[in-house]
C-alpha positions in Angstrom: -11.1 7.8 -3.4 -9.8 6.0 -0.3 -6.8 7.4 1.5 -4.4 5.5 3.7 -2.6 7.4 6.5 -1.4 7.1 10.1 -4.3 7.7 12.5 -3.4 10.5 14.9 -5.7 12.4 17.2 -5.0 15.6 15.2 -6.0 13.9 12.0 -9.0 12.2 13.5 -10.4 15.6 14.7 -10.0 17.1 11.2 -11.9 14.3 9.4 -15.3 15.5 8.3 -18.5 14.2 9.8 -19.9 11.1 8.0 -16.7 10.0 6.4 -15.8 6.3 7.0 -12.7 5.3 9.0 -11.3 1.8 8.9 -8.4 0.5 10.8 -5.6 -1.4 9.1 -5.3 -3.6 12.2 -7.3 -6.7 12.2 -8.7 -9.0 14.9 -8.2 -12.8 14.8 -11.5 -13.1 12.9 -10.0 -11.0 10.1 -12.3 -8.0 10.7 -10.8 -4.5 11.3 -10.5 -3.7 15.0 -12.2 -0.3 14.3 -14.5 0.5 11.4 -17.0 3.3 11.9 -18.5 6.4 10.3 -17.0 9.6 11.8 -19.2 11.0 14.6 -20.4 14.6 15.2 -17.9 16.8 17.0 -19.8 16.3 20.3 -19.2 12.6 20.1 -15.6 12.6 18.9 -14.0 12.1 22.3 -16.0 8.9 22.9 -15.2 7.7 19.4 -11.5 8.5 20.0 -11.6 6.5 23.2 -12.9 3.4 21.2 -10.0 3.9 18.8 -7.5 3.9 21.7 -9.1 0.8 23.3 -8.9 -1.2 20.0 -5.3 -0.2 19.4 -6.0 1.5 16.1 -4.4 4.8 17.1 -1.0 5.7 15.6 -1.5 2.9 13.0 -2.4 3.0 9.4 -6.1 3.5 8.5 -8.2 4.0 5.5 -10.4 7.0 5.1 -13.2 7.0 2.5 -16.3 8.9 1.6 -17.7 5.8 -0.2 -20.0 3.4 1.7 -19.2 0.8 -1.0 -15.5 1.2 -0.2 -16.3 0.9 3.5 -18.2 -2.3 3.0 -15.6 -3.8 0.7 -12.7 -3.0 3.0 -14.5 -4.0 6.2 -15.2 -7.4 4.7 -12.1 -7.8 2.6 -10.3 -10.1 5.0 -11.2 -13.7 5.8 -13.4 -14.1 8.8 -12.0 -17.6 9.4 -8.4 -17.3 10.4 -8.1 -21.0 10.8 -8.8 -21.3 7.1 -6.0 -18.8 6.4 -3.6 -20.9 8.6 -4.6 -24.0 6.7 -3.8 -22.3 3.4 -0.4 -21.2 4.8 0.4 -24.8 5.8 -0.7 -26.0 2.4 1.6 -23.4 0.8 4.5 -24.5 2.9 4.0 -28.1 1.9 3.9 -27.2 -1.8 7.1 -25.1 -1.5 8.8 -27.9 0.3 8.3 -30.1 -2.7 9.8 -27.6 -5.2 13.4 -28.4 -5.9 15.9 -25.6 -5.2 
């Protein structure tokens, strides 16, 4: 079952090898800024460096053992943020027509 928690270095170092880690922060294209399988202990420092570079550290993340959950969460957000913006504009137009 997926778990959401704040991504600290202490937590990161305790996550077992092979578990999936997905950032709750997303790039403009809608994809998580960090989504990887946890590396072996010898490669953790480099992986932590990537987490820092993407801005995912100290933010909410999702930890899961399930590759299906990983694929779902990694692709759960729209890739086309322009489409999202168009939907928001459309929503505002509809709300503007609704009487108070």
